[in-house]
Every structure is written in C-alpha cells, then in structure tokens.
N, C-alpha and C positions, 0 to 999 in steps of 0.2 A: 478755908470758907468760914465766914464771920456767923456768928448765932443768929444774926437777923435773915440772913439770908437761908438759913436752915430751917428756921420758923416759918418765913414764906413757903418755902416748899413743901413743909410739912402741914400748911395750913390749905395750899392748891390741892393736896392729895386728899384732905380731908374732907375738903369740897366736893372733889369727884367721887369718893367714896360715899358721902351722901346722897348726891346725885343718883350715883348707881344702885344704892339701896332702895331709892324712891321709885325708880324706874323698874326694878325687879317686881314690886308688889302693885305698881300701877295697873288698873285695867284698861285705862285709856290713854291717848297720847297727852304728855304734858308738855304745854307751852313753856317755852325760856321764862316768861314773866312768872309764869306759875311755881315754875324750879327755884326761880331766883328769891322769891318771897319764902318759899320754905326751907332754903336754906342760907338766908340772910345774908345774899351776896348780890352784886351788880349784874344786870342782865349781860353785859359786854364779859365780864368774867364766867359767868355761867356757859355762855357761849361757847368761849374758848374751852371750859371743862369738856363740853358737849364733843366738840372737835377732836380735843384729846383722847375722850372715850372711843368714840368711832376708830380713829386712828389704831387704838390699842385693841380692839375687837378684831380689826382688820389685819392684824399681824404686821402692820407697819413699823418700819425702824426695826428690824429684826426680831419682833415677837411673833407671837404663836396665833395664827388664825383661828378666833373661836368659832363656836358652833352654833354661836347667835350673833345677831348684829344689832346694832343702834340705828334706827330709821325714823326719817321725820315725815309723817303722815298726817293729813289733819289738821295741820297748824301746829303740832307738837312732836314730841318723842317719844318712840316707844321701842321696846326691846322684843325682837322676834328671831323664831329658829330661822337660820338661812335655809334657803330653798333647797338646796342638795341634801338635807336632813329631814326634809319632811316626812318620807317614807318611813325611815325609821321610828322618828317620834311617834308618828300615827298609830303605827303597829305596835309601838311599846305600850301607848295609852290604851289600845282597843285590846291587846292579850294579857296586859299586866294588871290592868284596872277593872277586873270584870264585875266590882260590887254592885248592888242594886242601887238605883237611883231614889233619892229620898223625896217624900212628900212636897217639899218645896221645890225640889228638881223637876218633878214631874207637871208641878203645878205651872212653872216657869218655861217648861218646854211646851206644856199647852197652850200658853198665850202667844209664843213665838210662832208656832204650828199656825194657828189661827190669825194671827194679824201681822205675819212678816212681809215686806223686812219692818223691824220694828226697832227701837233704840232702847238701851237700857233704861234709860228715864222714864219712856213710856212703859216697858214692863213693870217697873216699880210703881208707877202711877195706879196701872191696873191692879196689882197685886197688893198695894198699899205696904210695902216692906221693902227693903234694900236687898237686890237681887245680886249684888257685884260677885259675891262668892258663888253663888249658883250658876251665874252666867259663866264664871271660870271654868267650873266643874263641866256643863253642857260643851265649852269649847274643848276642854281637852279629852273628853269621850269622844269628839268627833261627831256629836249629834247635832250641833251649830256650826254655823259659820259667820264671817263677817261679812255682808252682802256688799257695804260702800260704807264710806263715811262722808257725812252731810259737807258739804262745802262751806257752809255759812257757819253752822253751830260747831264743827267737829266732832260731833255725836257719831259713834259707830252703828250701823245698824245690822242687826242678825237676822239671818234665816236659817232654816232646816238644812241637814245636808242629805245625800242619797243614802247614807248609813240609816239613818233614822227611818225612811222608808221600808229599808230591808228590815229593820228590825220589828217594823210595825206589820210586814207584809202587805203592804199597798205599793201600789204603781206611782200614784201622785198624791199629793197633799188633799188634792179634791176628793178624794176618796175618804177624808177624815168624816166622820159621822155630823148631821146637823148639830148644832149646841143649844140652839133655840129652844127644842121640843124639851132639854131637860132643865130650863130655867122655870121657878116659880110664877115668874111675871111677864114670862115670854121676851125679856129684853135684858141687854147685857152689853157691856164693853166689848163684845166680839160683834165681826160680822155678821148680820143676820140671813146671809146667802148658805152660812156654814152650819 
C-alpha cells in the first residue's frame, strides 16, 4: 500500500470522526451542507461518510450493532438511542440523575408548558438567552419530548411529558395556574387563557 492511499484513508477516517463528534453534541438535525461546511469537505464526500457511519452503527460488515443509531430527520442527521433501549435509558435518566432543576431549567420548562408545542428558537426568543443545554437537560430528565419536526424549517418542537404532570401532581396542562395575574402589566409572551 503506497503512502498516498494510506493518507487518503486516514483523511476519510478523520472526516468521519469529525462528523461523528459534531453529531454527538448537536441538538438539532444537521444537514449535509452544514456538516460539509463544518468539516471543509464536499457534500458528496460527507454523504458517503454518513452512509459509512450508519452502516458502522448498524453493525454491518461484521461490526457490532451499537446502542444508538444515526437517523435522517427533518432534513438533517442526528444520533438517537435505538428504540429497544428507550426504557433502560429513561429509567437510568430518571433514577440516576435525581438532582434538582436549575432556575434556568425551571424557567424554560414553564415556557414549554405554557406555549407547547414550541421550538427551541421560540423558547430562546422568549427567554432572551441560549437554551440549548437546558433543553438537553429537560429532554434527558424525561420532562419534555420532541413533539414534531417542522417540515419547512427543520425546527424541532417540544412539549411536556406525562412525567411532568406526575411531578406537578396534576392531570392535565390545563390545570396549570393562570399566569396573567402574576404579571405586573397583565401582558406576556404567554397565552392569555392560562
């Protein structure tokens, strides 16, 4: 094997590892164009790298099937826990991570509860801060879930889960108190009926 071939193979592996690293920290699906820009490679090369990663995670070609998968959703790619491991992961998150929520998490959870379904961008707009890590925390705690992905924008919309209702001791989000009386001027970014 000549040096040039070895360098090409190393370059492909490096690109795949870079894509893999980006996908592990990304909260939203990443388009091929966005990934190609991030790793400085042409879109067709990134598409091939994604296909190899999907095959690798699925245990094709004699490999080991991973507990996570790479899925195309909302016009982009994202890492997900395989459905057969959902219960184990949920139980782990709920029982092994019992710490209290931060003030930022509580505020974000309130925005989601009153405005659901709502996108991360809309939450950030209401709170006027970056909410990426807080949304990840709420997802990992099982208090919110992905409701749907907007077909046009690719934005994921979030809603609360039955676990939140249980934690709050209510049967429905409709039982949340009205927020309007708590505001000084009687207006807010929240729905007036709640």
